[in-house]
Backbone of each chain as nested JSON, in Angstrom:
{
  "chains": [
    {"id": "A", "residues": [
      {"number": 1, "name": "MET", "atoms": {"N": [-4.669, 24.865, 4.942], "CA": [-5.426, 23.683, 5.36], "C": [-5.047, 23.262, 6.772]}},
      {"number": 2, "name": "GLU", "atoms": {"N": [-6.038, 22.848, 7.53], "CA": [-5.788, 22.394, 8.888], "C": [-5.607, 20.869, 8.91]}},
      {"number": 3, "name": "ILE", "atoms": {"N": [-5.217, 20.359, 10.069], "CA": [-4.994, 18.916, 10.187], "C": [-6.249, 18.141, 9.781]}},
      {"number": 4, "name": "SER", "atoms": {"N": [-7.407, 18.626, 10.196], "CA": [-8.65, 17.901, 9.873], "C": [-8.89, 17.858, 8.36]}},
      {"number": 5, "name": "ASP", "atoms": {"N": [-8.493, 18.912, 7.648], "CA": [-8.647, 18.917, 6.185], "C": [-7.711, 17.888, 5.545]}},
      {"number": 6, "name": "TRP", "atoms": {"N": [-6.471, 17.864, 6.012], "CA": [-5.518, 16.886, 5.474], "C": [-5.965, 15.459, 5.777]}},
      {"number": 7, "name": "ARG", "atoms": {"N": [-6.57, 15.276, 6.956], "CA": [-7.036, 13.919, 7.294], "C": [-8.203, 13.493, 6.418]}},
      {"number": 8, "name": "ALA", "atoms": {"N": [-9.063, 14.444, 6.085], "CA": [-10.16, 14.114, 5.168], "C": [-9.587, 13.716, 3.805]}},
      {"number": 9, "name": "LYS", "atoms": {"N": [-8.543, 14.423, 3.392], "CA": [-7.884, 14.072, 2.125], "C": [-7.28, 12.66, 2.204]}},
      {"number": 10, "name": "ILE", "atoms": {"N": [-6.611, 12.372, 3.327], "CA": [-6.02, 11.04, 3.503], "C": [-7.105, 9.964, 3.483]}},
      {"number": 11, "name": "ASP", "atoms": {"N": [-8.233, 10.218, 4.131], "CA": [-9.311, 9.226, 4.137], "C": [-9.779, 8.92, 2.716]}},
      {"number": 12, "name": "GLY", "atoms": {"N": [-9.887, 9.963, 1.897], "CA": [-10.291, 9.756, 0.505], "C": [-9.24, 8.972, -0.278]}},
      {"number": 13, "name": "LEU", "atoms": {"N": [-7.972, 9.28, -0.036], "CA": [-6.889, 8.534, -0.698], "C": [-6.912, 7.075, -0.252]}},
      {"number": 14, "name": "ASP", "atoms": {"N": [-7.151, 6.845, 1.053], "CA": [-7.165, 5.469, 1.559], "C": [-8.27, 4.653, 0.885]}},
      {"number": 15, "name": "GLU", "atoms": {"N": [-9.401, 5.278, 0.634], "CA": [-10.482, 4.532, -0.037], "C": [-10.034, 4.059, -1.419]}},
      {"number": 16, "name": "GLN", "atoms": {"N": [-9.316, 4.929, -2.12], "CA": [-8.819, 4.546, -3.447], "C": [-7.716, 3.487, -3.338]}},
      {"number": 17, "name": "ILE", "atoms": {"N": [-6.833, 3.661, -2.341], "CA": [-5.73, 2.7, -2.171], "C": [-6.287, 1.312, -1.843]}},
      {"number": 18, "name": "VAL", "atoms": {"N": [-7.268, 1.248, -0.942], "CA": [-7.846, -0.052, -0.567], "C": [-8.496, -0.716, -1.787]}},
      {"number": 19, "name": "LYS", "atoms": {"N": [-9.2, 0.068, -2.575], "CA": [-9.84, -0.483, -3.78], "C": [-8.792, -1.095, -4.713]}},
      {"number": 20, "name": "LEU", "atoms": {"N": [-7.692, -0.385, -4.896], "CA": [-6.645, -0.872, -5.8], "C": [-5.915, -2.08, -5.209]}},
      {"number": 21, "name": "LEU", "atoms": {"N": [-5.675, -2.061, -3.895], "CA": [-5.033, -3.223, -3.259], "C": [-5.918, -4.462, -3.405]}},
      {"number": 22, "name": "CYS", "atoms": {"N": [-7.232, -4.285, -3.282], "CA": [-8.141, -5.425, -3.434], "C": [-8.133, -5.922, -4.888]}},
      {"number": 23, "name": "GLU", "atoms": {"N": [-8.098, -5.01, -5.829], "CA": [-8.006, -5.433, -7.234], "C": [-6.696, -6.172, -7.483]}},
      {"number": 24, "name": "ARG", "atoms": {"N": [-5.629, -5.646, -6.88], "CA": [-4.32, -6.293, -7.042], "C": [-4.346, -7.695, -6.446]}},
      {"number": 25, "name": "ALA", "atoms": {"N": [-5.022, -7.85, -5.3], "CA": [-5.122, -9.162, -4.657], "C": [-5.923, -10.129, -5.532]}},
      {"number": 26, "name": "GLY", "atoms": {"N": [-6.959, -9.624, -6.185], "CA": [-7.727, -10.475, -7.091], "C": [-6.867, -10.967, -8.244]}},
      {"number": 27, "name": "ALA", "atoms": {"N": [-6.036, -10.081, -8.784], "CA": [-5.14, -10.468, -9.878], "C": [-4.085, -11.459, -9.385]}},
      {"number": 28, "name": "ALA", "atoms": {"N": [-3.56, -11.218, -8.176], "CA": [-2.56, -12.134, -7.613], "C": [-3.17, -13.514, -7.387]}},
      {"number": 29, "name": "ALA", "atoms": {"N": [-4.425, -13.552, -6.928], "CA": [-5.092, -14.839, -6.707], "C": [-5.262, -15.579, -8.033]}},
      {"number": 30, "name": "ALA", "atoms": {"N": [-5.588, -14.837, -9.08], "CA": [-5.743, -15.462, -10.397], "C": [-4.419, -16.063, -10.865]}},
      {"number": 31, "name": "ILE", "atoms": {"N": [-3.331, -15.332, -10.647], "CA": [-2.005, -15.853, -11.008], "C": [-1.69, -17.088, -10.177]}},
      {"number": 32, "name": "GLY", "atoms": {"N": [-2.03, -17.035, -8.886], "CA": [-1.782, -18.187, -8.018], "C": [-2.49, -19.432, -8.519]}},
      {"number": 33, "name": "GLN", "atoms": {"N": [-3.711, -19.265, -9.015], "CA": [-4.447, -20.432, -9.521], "C": [-3.827, -20.958, -10.81]}},
      {"number": 34, "name": "LEU", "atoms": {"N": [-3.384, -20.04, -11.673], "CA": [-2.707, -20.485, -12.896], "C": [-1.415, -21.224, -12.562]}},
      {"number": 35, "name": "LYS", "atoms": {"N": [-0.699, -20.7, -11.571], "CA": [0.558, -21.356, -11.18], "C": [0.293, -22.726, -10.564]}},
      {"number": 36, "name": "ALA", "atoms": {"N": [-0.749, -22.811, -9.741], "CA": [-1.075, -24.092, -9.114], "C": [-1.435, -25.117, -10.188]}},
      {"number": 37, "name": "GLY", "atoms": {"N": [-2.134, -24.651, -11.215], "CA": [-2.521, -25.558, -12.298], "C": [-1.342, -26.073, -13.093]}},
      {"number": 38, "name": "SER", "atoms": {"N": [-0.295, -25.242, -13.183], "CA": [0.857, -25.629, -14.013], "C": [2.028, -26.118, -13.183]}},
      {"number": 39, "name": "GLY", "atoms": {"N": [1.898, -26.072, -11.853], "CA": [2.997, -26.495, -10.985], "C": [4.126, -25.484, -10.871]}},
      {"number": 40, "name": "ALA", "atoms": {"N": [3.887, -24.243, -11.307], "CA": [4.931, -23.214, -11.231], "C": [5.113, -22.75, -9.782]}},
      {"number": 41, "name": "ASN", "atoms": {"N": [6.303, -22.234, -9.476], "CA": [6.578, -21.723, -8.138], "C": [5.824, -20.422, -7.869]}},
      {"number": 42, "name": "ILE", "atoms": {"N": [5.314, -20.284, -6.647], "CA": [4.698, -19.011, -6.243], "C": [5.767, -17.919, -6.148]}},
      {"number": 43, "name": "TYR", "atoms": {"N": [6.901, -18.271, -5.564], "CA": [7.954, -17.269, -5.359], "C": [8.811, -17.161, -6.6]}},
      {"number": 44, "name": "GLU", "atoms": {"N": [8.782, -15.99, -7.218], "CA": [9.603, -15.743, -8.412], "C": [10.387, -14.455, -8.19]}},
      {"number": 45, "name": "PRO", "atoms": {"N": [11.608, -14.616, -7.668], "CA": [12.357, -13.414, -7.277], "C": [12.59, -12.439, -8.429]}},
      {"number": 46, "name": "GLU", "atoms": {"N": [12.733, -12.937, -9.634], "CA": [12.993, -12.02, -10.752], "C": [11.776, -11.124, -10.994]}},
      {"number": 47, "name": "ARG", "atoms": {"N": [10.58, -11.703, -10.959], "CA": [9.365, -10.901, -11.114], "C": [9.25, -9.871, -9.986]}},
      {"number": 48, "name": "GLU", "atoms": {"N": [9.572, -10.296, -8.77], "CA": [9.458, -9.36, -7.648], "C": [10.436, -8.19, -7.809]}},
      {"number": 49, "name": "GLN", "atoms": {"N": [11.625, -8.483, -8.304], "CA": [12.588, -7.395, -8.555], "C": [12.053, -6.443, -9.631]}},
      {"number": 50, "name": "ASN", "atoms": {"N": [11.399, -7.007, -10.631], "CA": [10.817, -6.16, -11.675], "C": [9.723, -5.253, -11.114]}},
      {"number": 51, "name": "VAL", "atoms": {"N": [8.906, -5.818, -10.218], "CA": [7.85, -5.01, -9.588], "C": [8.475, -3.848, -8.81]}},
      {"number": 52, "name": "LEU", "atoms": {"N": [9.518, -4.155, -8.041], "CA": [10.153, -3.097, -7.239], "C": [10.795, -2.032, -8.125]}},
      {"number": 53, "name": "ALA", "atoms": {"N": [11.426, -2.455, -9.211], "CA": [12.033, -1.481, -10.132], "C": [10.953, -0.597, -10.741]}},
      {"number": 54, "name": "HIS", "atoms": {"N": [9.815, -1.205, -11.062], "CA": [8.715, -0.461, -11.676], "C": [8.151, 0.581, -10.713]}},
      {"number": 55, "name": "VAL", "atoms": {"N": [7.933, 0.196, -9.471], "CA": [7.346, 1.166, -8.535], "C": [8.356, 2.277, -8.219]}},
      {"number": 56, "name": "LYS", "atoms": {"N": [9.63, 1.94, -8.137], "CA": [10.627, 3.001, -7.913], "C": [10.62, 3.995, -9.068]}},
      {"number": 57, "name": "ALA", "atoms": {"N": [10.452, 3.48, -10.271], "CA": [10.445, 4.358, -11.449], "C": [9.254, 5.306, -11.433]}},
      {"number": 58, "name": "LYS", "atoms": {"N": [8.194, 4.934, -10.732], "CA": [6.987, 5.756, -10.665], "C": [6.949, 6.654, -9.434]}},
      {"number": 59, "name": "ASN", "atoms": {"N": [7.962, 6.575, -8.583], "CA": [7.987, 7.364, -7.352], "C": [8.14, 8.85, -7.69]}},
      {"number": 60, "name": "SER", "atoms": {"N": [7.181, 9.652, -7.259], "CA": [7.257, 11.081, -7.557], "C": [7.972, 11.861, -6.453]}},
      {"number": 61, "name": "GLY", "atoms": {"N": [8.501, 11.173, -5.444], "CA": [9.459, 11.805, -4.549], "C": [8.972, 12.188, -3.164]}},
      {"number": 62, "name": "GLU", "atoms": {"N": [7.686, 12.062, -2.89], "CA": [7.213, 12.367, -1.536], "C": [7.679, 11.309, -0.542]}},
      {"number": 63, "name": "LEU", "atoms": {"N": [7.913, 10.119, -1.041], "CA": [8.541, 9.049, -0.263], "C": [9.949, 8.826, -0.824]}},
      {"number": 64, "name": "THR", "atoms": {"N": [10.884, 8.412, 0.025], "CA": [12.16, 7.965, -0.527], "C": [11.926, 6.606, -1.203]}},
      {"number": 65, "name": "ASP", "atoms": {"N": [12.841, 6.243, -2.113], "CA": [12.726, 4.917, -2.725], "C": [12.73, 3.83, -1.649]}},
      {"number": 66, "name": "ALA", "atoms": {"N": [13.564, 4.012, -0.622], "CA": [13.648, 2.997, 0.436], "C": [12.306, 2.858, 1.164]}},
      {"number": 67, "name": "GLN", "atoms": {"N": [11.629, 3.988, 1.41], "CA": [10.323, 3.929, 2.085], "C": [9.283, 3.245, 1.209]}},
      {"number": 68, "name": "LEU", "atoms": {"N": [9.322, 3.553, -0.066], "CA": [8.367, 2.929, -0.983], "C": [8.605, 1.408, -1.066]}},
      {"number": 69, "name": "ILE", "atoms": {"N": [9.882, 1.033, -1.095], "CA": [10.205, -0.398, -1.185], "C": [9.768, -1.131, 0.081]}},
      {"number": 70, "name": "VAL", "atoms": {"N": [9.951, -0.494, 1.233], "CA": [9.519, -1.113, 2.497], "C": [8.015, -1.396, 2.465]}},
      {"number": 71, "name": "ILE", "atoms": {"N": [7.244, -0.458, 1.941], "CA": [5.796, -0.677, 1.828], "C": [5.514, -1.795, 0.821]}},
      {"number": 72, "name": "TYR", "atoms": {"N": [6.185, -1.77, -0.309], "CA": [5.895, -2.754, -1.348], "C": [6.348, -4.168, -0.978]}},
      {"number": 73, "name": "GLU", "atoms": {"N": [7.424, -4.251, -0.204], "CA": [7.825, -5.598, 0.241], "C": [6.72, -6.216, 1.094]}},
      {"number": 74, "name": "ARG", "atoms": {"N": [6.065, -5.386, 1.904], "CA": [4.973, -5.891, 2.722], "C": [3.777, -6.288, 1.831]}},
      {"number": 75, "name": "ILE", "atoms": {"N": [3.496, -5.458, 0.846], "CA": [2.4, -5.789, -0.075], "C": [2.688, -7.127, -0.753]}},
      {"number": 76, "name": "MET", "atoms": {"N": [3.912, -7.319, -1.203], "CA": [4.229, -8.567, -1.909], "C": [4.245, -9.77, -0.964]}},
      {"number": 77, "name": "ASP", "atoms": {"N": [4.665, -9.554, 0.285], "CA": [4.59, -10.647, 1.271], "C": [3.144, -11.131, 1.404]}},
      {"number": 78, "name": "VAL", "atoms": {"N": [2.236, -10.167, 1.53], "CA": [0.827, -10.515, 1.734], "C": [0.27, -11.208, 0.487]}},
      {"number": 79, "name": "MET", "atoms": {"N": [0.629, -10.71, -0.677], "CA": [0.087, -11.288, -1.91], "C": [0.608, -12.724, -2.123]}},
      {"number": 80, "name": "ARG", "atoms": {"N": [1.856, -12.945, -1.733], "CA": [2.433, -14.294, -1.858], "C": [1.703, -15.261, -0.917]}},
      {"number": 81, "name": "ALA", "atoms": {"N": [1.445, -14.799, 0.304], "CA": [0.719, -15.638, 1.267], "C": [-0.678, -15.957, 0.743]}},
      {"number": 82, "name": "LEU", "atoms": {"N": [-1.301, -14.962, 0.133], "CA": [-2.644, -15.132, -0.425], "C": [-2.62, -16.168, -1.561]}},
      {"number": 83, "name": "GLN", "atoms": {"N": [-1.594, -16.117, -2.387], "CA": [-1.51, -17.092, -3.485], "C": [-1.345, -18.503, -2.945]}},
      {"number": 84, "name": "ARG", "atoms": {"N": [-0.621, -18.617, -1.819], "CA": [-0.387, -19.956, -1.252], "C": [-1.633, -20.501, -0.571]}},
      {"number": 85, "name": "SER", "atoms": {"N": [-2.512, -19.596, -0.119], "CA": [-3.663, -20.05, 0.672], "C": [-4.905, -20.315, -0.164]}},
      {"number": 86, "name": "LYS", "atoms": {"N": [-4.921, -19.881, -1.425], "CA": [-6.118, -20.028, -2.238], "C": [-6.173, -21.423, -2.862]}},
      {"number": 87, "name": "PRO", "atoms": {"N": [-7.299, -22.091, -2.77], "CA": [-7.415, -23.39, -3.439], "C": [-7.451, -23.2, -4.965]}},
      {"number": 88, "name": "VAL", "atoms": {"N": [-7.058, -24.225, -5.677], "CA": [-7.152, -24.191, -7.14], "C": [-8.631, -24.147, -7.528]}},
      {"number": 89, "name": "ALA", "atoms": {"N": [-8.968, -23.288, -8.48], "CA": [-10.379, -23.169, -8.915], "C": [-10.814, -24.44, -9.634]}}
    ]},
    {"id": "B", "residues": [
      {"number": 1, "name": "MET", "atoms": {"N": [-7.347, -15.285, -19.397], "CA": [-6.151, -14.453, -19.271], "C": [-4.966, -15.289, -18.8]}},
      {"number": 2, "name": "GLU", "atoms": {"N": [-3.827, -15.024, -19.369], "CA": [-2.602, -15.728, -18.972], "C": [-1.877, -14.921, -17.888]}},
      {"number": 3, "name": "ILE", "atoms": {"N": [-0.842, -15.558, -17.323], "CA": [-0.087, -14.885, -16.263], "C": [0.435, -13.529, -16.75]}},
      {"number": 4, "name": "SER", "atoms": {"N": [0.913, -13.471, -17.988], "CA": [1.47, -12.201, -18.484], "C": [0.404, -11.104, -18.553]}},
      {"number": 5, "name": "ASP", "atoms": {"N": [-0.837, -11.496, -18.839], "CA": [-1.921, -10.513, -18.871], "C": [-2.221, -9.988, -17.469]}},
      {"number": 6, "name": "TRP", "atoms": {"N": [-2.279, -10.914, -16.52], "CA": [-2.53, -10.495, -15.135], "C": [-1.398, -9.603, -14.629]}},
      {"number": 7, "name": "ARG", "atoms": {"N": [-0.167, -9.922, -15.049], "CA": [0.96, -9.092, -14.595], "C": [0.891, -7.688, -15.192]}},
      {"number": 8, "name": "ALA", "atoms": {"N": [0.446, -7.591, -16.414], "CA": [0.283, -6.266, -17.02], "C": [-0.773, -5.477, -16.245]}},
      {"number": 9, "name": "LYS", "atoms": {"N": [-1.828, -6.197, -15.842], "CA": [-2.862, -5.53, -15.032], "C": [-2.276, -5.067, -13.697]}},
      {"number": 10, "name": "ILE", "atoms": {"N": [-1.488, -5.934, -13.05], "CA": [-0.869, -5.556, -11.776], "C": [0.055, -4.35, -11.958]}},
      {"number": 11, "name": "ASP", "atoms": {"N": [0.819, -4.327, -13.041], "CA": [1.716, -3.184, -13.27], "C": [0.919, -1.88, -13.355]}},
      {"number": 12, "name": "GLY", "atoms": {"N": [-0.214, -1.943, -14.027], "CA": [-1.05, -0.742, -14.126], "C": [-1.621, -0.335, -12.773]}},
      {"number": 13, "name": "LEU", "atoms": {"N": [-2.045, -1.322, -11.989], "CA": [-2.542, -1.025, -10.636], "C": [-1.433, -0.43, -9.769]}},
      {"number": 14, "name": "ASP", "atoms": {"N": [-0.221, -0.98, -9.9], "CA": [0.894, -0.475, -9.086], "C": [1.184, 0.989, -9.408]}},
      {"number": 15, "name": "GLU", "atoms": {"N": [1.052, 1.368, -10.659], "CA": [1.295, 2.774, -11.001], "C": [0.304, 3.681, -10.281]}},
      {"number": 16, "name": "GLN", "atoms": {"N": [-0.944, 3.235, -10.213], "CA": [-1.956, 4.031, -9.496], "C": [-1.714, 4.009, -7.995]}},
      {"number": 17, "name": "ILE", "atoms": {"N": [-1.333, 2.841, -7.458], "CA": [-1.084, 2.726, -6.015], "C": [0.082, 3.631, -5.609]}},
      {"number": 18, "name": "VAL", "atoms": {"N": [1.157, 3.623, -6.397], "CA": [2.323, 4.452, -6.068], "C": [1.949, 5.937, -6.098]}},
      {"number": 19, "name": "LYS", "atoms": {"N": [1.17, 6.323, -7.073], "CA": [0.749, 7.727, -7.16], "C": [-0.032, 8.136, -5.9]}},
      {"number": 20, "name": "LEU", "atoms": {"N": [-0.936, 7.26, -5.471], "CA": [-1.756, 7.564, -4.291], "C": [-0.922, 7.529, -3.009]}},
      {"number": 21, "name": "LEU", "atoms": {"N": [0.006, 6.577, -2.912], "CA": [0.878, 6.533, -1.726], "C": [1.716, 7.805, -1.643]}},
      {"number": 22, "name": "CYS", "atoms": {"N": [2.171, 8.304, -2.785], "CA": [2.959, 9.545, -2.783], "C": [2.087, 10.731, -2.375]}},
      {"number": 23, "name": "GLU", "atoms": {"N": [0.861, 10.759, -2.857], "CA": [-0.046, 11.841, -2.434], "C": [-0.314, 11.755, -0.935]}},
      {"number": 24, "name": "ARG", "atoms": {"N": [-0.495, 10.517, -0.459], "CA": [-0.733, 10.326, 0.972], "C": [0.468, 10.788, 1.785]}},
      {"number": 25, "name": "ALA", "atoms": {"N": [1.669, 10.521, 1.284], "CA": [2.889, 10.943, 1.979], "C": [2.985, 12.468, 2.012]}},
      {"number": 26, "name": "GLY", "atoms": {"N": [2.573, 13.116, 0.931], "CA": [2.581, 14.574, 0.916], "C": [1.633, 15.148, 1.957]}},
      {"number": 27, "name": "ALA", "atoms": {"N": [0.465, 14.523, 2.09], "CA": [-0.498, 14.97, 3.097], "C": [0.025, 14.695, 4.507]}},
      {"number": 28, "name": "ALA", "atoms": {"N": [0.661, 13.541, 4.69], "CA": [1.226, 13.209, 6.009], "C": [2.333, 14.198, 6.38]}},
      {"number": 29, "name": "ALA", "atoms": {"N": [3.138, 14.581, 5.395], "CA": [4.211, 15.544, 5.657], "C": [3.621, 16.893, 6.067]}},
      {"number": 30, "name": "ALA", "atoms": {"N": [2.526, 17.272, 5.413], "CA": [1.872, 18.544, 5.765], "C": [1.36, 18.498, 7.205]}},
      {"number": 31, "name": "ILE", "atoms": {"N": [0.774, 17.374, 7.587], "CA": [0.297, 17.222, 8.968], "C": [1.481, 17.267, 9.933]}},
      {"number": 32, "name": "GLY", "atoms": {"N": [2.566, 16.61, 9.551], "CA": [3.761, 16.611, 10.396], "C": [4.261, 18.024, 10.657]}},
      {"number": 33, "name": "GLN", "atoms": {"N": [4.214, 18.865, 9.633], "CA": [4.677, 20.245, 9.808], "C": [3.728, 21.036, 10.698]}},
      {"number": 34, "name": "LEU", "atoms": {"N": [2.425, 20.799, 10.525], "CA": [1.466, 21.479, 11.405], "C": [1.659, 21.04, 12.869]}},
      {"number": 35, "name": "LYS", "atoms": {"N": [1.902, 19.74, 13.04], "CA": [2.107, 19.242, 14.406], "C": [3.394, 19.801, 15.01]}},
      {"number": 36, "name": "ALA", "atoms": {"N": [4.437, 19.874, 14.187], "CA": [5.705, 20.408, 14.699], "C": [5.519, 21.87, 15.119]}},
      {"number": 37, "name": "GLY", "atoms": {"N": [4.717, 22.584, 14.341], "CA": [4.479, 23.992, 14.664], "C": [3.703, 24.18, 15.957]}},
      {"number": 38, "name": "SER", "atoms": {"N": [2.859, 23.211, 16.287], "CA": [2.008, 23.36, 17.476], "C": [2.495, 22.524, 18.653]}},
      {"number": 39, "name": "GLY", "atoms": {"N": [3.553, 21.739, 18.43], "CA": [4.068, 20.879, 19.497], "C": [3.239, 19.631, 19.741]}},
      {"number": 40, "name": "ALA", "atoms": {"N": [2.334, 19.277, 18.809], "CA": [1.5, 18.079, 18.986], "C": [2.334, 16.812, 18.741]}},
      {"number": 41, "name": "ASN", "atoms": {"N": [1.89, 15.724, 19.332], "CA": [2.578, 14.439, 19.152], "C": [2.367, 13.894, 17.736]}},
      {"number": 42, "name": "ILE", "atoms": {"N": [3.431, 13.306, 17.17], "CA": [3.302, 12.638, 15.871], "C": [2.435, 11.385, 16.025]}},
      {"number": 43, "name": "TYR", "atoms": {"N": [2.68, 10.641, 17.09], "CA": [1.956, 9.374, 17.274], "C": [0.621, 9.637, 17.956]}},
      {"number": 44, "name": "GLU", "atoms": {"N": [-0.448, 9.343, 17.246], "CA": [-1.794, 9.52, 17.803], "C": [-2.556, 8.223, 17.616]}},
      {"number": 45, "name": "PRO", "atoms": {"N": [-2.507, 7.351, 18.618], "CA": [-3.078, 6.013, 18.441], "C": [-4.564, 6.023, 18.086]}},
      {"number": 46, "name": "GLU", "atoms": {"N": [-5.3, 6.993, 18.581], "CA": [-6.736, 7.015, 18.28], "C": [-6.961, 7.278, 16.784]}},
      {"number": 47, "name": "ARG", "atoms": {"N": [-6.221, 8.205, 16.234], "CA": [-6.333, 8.473, 14.785], "C": [-5.93, 7.226, 13.986]}},
      {"number": 48, "name": "GLU", "atoms": {"N": [-4.882, 6.55, 14.418], "CA": [-4.443, 5.359, 13.683], "C": [-5.505, 4.27, 13.726]}},
      {"number": 49, "name": "GLN", "atoms": {"N": [-6.171, 4.12, 14.86], "CA": [-7.258, 3.136, 14.944], "C": [-8.405, 3.523, 14.016]}},
      {"number": 50, "name": "ASN", "atoms": {"N": [-8.661, 4.827, 13.915], "CA": [-9.721, 5.274, 12.996], "C": [-9.362, 4.962, 11.542]}},
      {"number": 51, "name": "VAL", "atoms": {"N": [-8.088, 5.157, 11.203], "CA": [-7.65, 4.842, 9.83], "C": [-7.853, 3.354, 9.554]}},
      {"number": 52, "name": "LEU", "atoms": {"N": [-7.463, 2.521, 10.506], "CA": [-7.596, 1.066, 10.295], "C": [-9.068, 0.661, 10.192]}},
      {"number": 53, "name": "ALA", "atoms": {"N": [-9.916, 1.253, 11.012], "CA": [-11.352, 0.93, 10.939], "C": [-11.911, 1.357, 9.583]}},
      {"number": 54, "name": "HIS", "atoms": {"N": [-11.451, 2.5, 9.098], "CA": [-11.923, 3.017, 7.813], "C": [-11.518, 2.098, 6.662]}},
      {"number": 55, "name": "VAL", "atoms": {"N": [-10.263, 1.67, 6.659], "CA": [-9.83, 0.816, 5.539], "C": [-10.515, -0.556, 5.616]}},
      {"number": 56, "name": "LYS", "atoms": {"N": [-10.717, -1.068, 6.819], "CA": [-11.448, -2.35, 6.928], "C": [-12.859, -2.207, 6.368]}},
      {"number": 57, "name": "ALA", "atoms": {"N": [-13.486, -1.073, 6.638], "CA": [-14.859, -0.852, 6.156], "C": [-14.911, -0.81, 4.634]}},
      {"number": 58, "name": "LYS", "atoms": {"N": [-13.79, -0.473, 3.997], "CA": [-13.742, -0.362, 2.53], "C": [-13.225, -1.643, 1.868]}},
      {"number": 59, "name": "ASN", "atoms": {"N": [-12.88, -2.653, 2.662], "CA": [-12.346, -3.901, 2.123], "C": [-13.429, -4.644, 1.334]}},
      {"number": 60, "name": "SER", "atoms": {"N": [-13.163, -4.877, 0.071], "CA": [-14.163, -5.577, -0.754], "C": [-13.947, -7.089, -0.75]}},
      {"number": 61, "name": "GLY", "atoms": {"N": [-13.001, -7.592, 0.043], "CA": [-12.953, -9.013, 0.343], "C": [-11.909, -9.844, -0.368]}},
      {"number": 62, "name": "GLU", "atoms": {"N": [-11.175, -9.275, -1.314], "CA": [-10.108, -10.058, -1.958], "C": [-8.955, -10.294, -0.991]}},
      {"number": 63, "name": "LEU", "atoms": {"N": [-8.8, -9.41, -0.033], "CA": [-7.866, -9.585, 1.078], "C": [-8.683, -9.829, 2.335]}},
      {"number": 64, "name": "THR", "atoms": {"N": [-8.137, -10.609, 3.277], "CA": [-8.776, -10.655, 4.587], "C": [-8.528, -9.313, 5.293]}},
      {"number": 65, "name": "ASP", "atoms": {"N": [-9.367, -8.996, 6.276], "CA": [-9.115, -7.777, 7.049], "C": [-7.715, -7.81, 7.664]}},
      {"number": 66, "name": "ALA", "atoms": {"N": [-7.299, -8.988, 8.141], "CA": [-5.98, -9.096, 8.769], "C": [-4.871, -8.773, 7.766]}},
      {"number": 67, "name": "GLN", "atoms": {"N": [-5.028, -9.241, 6.52], "CA": [-4.011, -8.954, 5.497], "C": [-3.975, -7.458, 5.17]}},
      {"number": 68, "name": "LEU", "atoms": {"N": [-5.147, -6.867, 5.073], "CA": [-5.206, -5.437, 4.778], "C": [-4.574, -4.624, 5.907]}},
      {"number": 69, "name": "ILE", "atoms": {"N": [-4.846, -5.04, 7.144], "CA": [-4.287, -4.313, 8.295], "C": [-2.765, -4.443, 8.332]}},
      {"number": 70, "name": "VAL", "atoms": {"N": [-2.26, -5.614, 8.003], "CA": [-0.805, -5.809, 7.977], "C": [-0.16, -4.842, 6.977]}},
      {"number": 71, "name": "ILE", "atoms": {"N": [-0.781, -4.674, 5.825], "CA": [-0.248, -3.723, 4.838], "C": [-0.357, -2.293, 5.38]}},
      {"number": 72, "name": "TYR", "atoms": {"N": [-1.494, -1.965, 5.95], "CA": [-1.692, -0.586, 6.402], "C": [-0.826, -0.22, 7.611]}},
      {"number": 73, "name": "GLU", "atoms": {"N": [-0.546, -1.206, 8.45], "CA": [0.35, -0.897, 9.573], "C": [1.722, -0.495, 9.049]}},
      {"number": 74, "name": "ARG", "atoms": {"N": [2.155, -1.153, 7.972], "CA": [3.442, -0.788, 7.368], "C": [3.364, 0.613, 6.745]}},
      {"number": 75, "name": "ILE", "atoms": {"N": [2.268, 0.891, 6.069], "CA": [2.106, 2.223, 5.477], "C": [2.157, 3.293, 6.583]}},
      {"number": 76, "name": "MET", "atoms": {"N": [1.474, 3.044, 7.683], "CA": [1.453, 4.053, 8.75], "C": [2.801, 4.165, 9.45]}},
      {"number": 77, "name": "ASP", "atoms": {"N": [3.529, 3.046, 9.583], "CA": [4.893, 3.119, 10.129], "C": [5.75, 4.065, 9.29]}},
      {"number": 78, "name": "VAL", "atoms": {"N": [5.661, 3.888, 7.972], "CA": [6.498, 4.693, 7.077], "C": [6.073, 6.163, 7.149]}},
      {"number": 79, "name": "MET", "atoms": {"N": [4.784, 6.411, 7.195], "CA": [4.304, 7.795, 7.211], "C": [4.703, 8.501, 8.516]}},
      {"number": 80, "name": "ARG", "atoms": {"N": [4.69, 7.734, 9.611], "CA": [5.089, 8.313, 10.901], "C": [6.577, 8.674, 10.881]}},
      {"number": 81, "name": "ALA", "atoms": {"N": [7.387, 7.774, 10.307], "CA": [8.823, 8.041, 10.204], "C": [9.063, 9.282, 9.34]}},
      {"number": 82, "name": "LEU", "atoms": {"N": [8.292, 9.392, 8.273], "CA": [8.416, 10.543, 7.37], "C": [8.062, 11.837, 8.108]}},
      {"number": 83, "name": "GLN", "atoms": {"N": [7.024, 11.8, 8.925], "CA": [6.645, 13.007, 9.668], "C": [7.745, 13.417, 10.641]}},
      {"number": 84, "name": "ARG", "atoms": {"N": [8.426, 12.418, 11.196], "CA": [9.482, 12.734, 12.171], "C": [10.732, 13.271, 11.49]}},
      {"number": 85, "name": "SER", "atoms": {"N": [10.933, 12.918, 10.226], "CA": [12.189, 13.269, 9.544], "C": [12.104, 14.59, 8.796]}},
      {"number": 86, "name": "LYS", "atoms": {"N": [10.895, 15.123, 8.593], "CA": [10.75, 16.335, 7.781], "C": [11.012, 17.565, 8.639]}},
      {"number": 87, "name": "PRO", "atoms": {"N": [11.827, 18.485, 8.166], "CA": [12.0, 19.731, 8.91], "C": [10.736, 20.581, 8.838]}},
      {"number": 88, "name": "VAL", "atoms": {"N": [10.554, 21.422, 9.816], "CA": [9.422, 22.362, 9.79], "C": [9.629, 23.334, 8.636]}},
      {"number": 89, "name": "ALA", "atoms": {"N": [8.568, 23.589, 7.881], "CA": [8.674, 24.481, 6.71], "C": [8.878, 25.92, 7.188]}}
    ]}
  ]
}
């Protein structure tokens, strides 16, 4: 395979990744609204640690655990900001 | 749906996201090896801009474009580092 073939593969993967990130954001927004309704904290470090442990357990090794965590910390930063910015339904 | 239900949904999405990120890393590593073999630069800003334009075009709106780009810039940082760290096959 040439570089252009690998890039076409990456483009297809990105379409799936974006779809899943958007679904994840929708779920995070729903949680944010439930938390706002009950007065619960947006930041729950124990849950975030569980998320990181879960994704590390699913790492098939093309990324190091540290690389995967760096990506996921950014994902969780964005999702937390999104929960804080959404009005209560 | 309660918070625990949404979290179960997120856990399932994360499993799919991790699988795709690992596949993407494998493709990036393959490109890195091809580039190392030909002496091409790892950093190609035009390609990176194309990736960002592509993911924005696929954004279904649960994230703002800015939030999606922030996540993708981190993904591309990690993939670039991975390409630099892999030995030529």
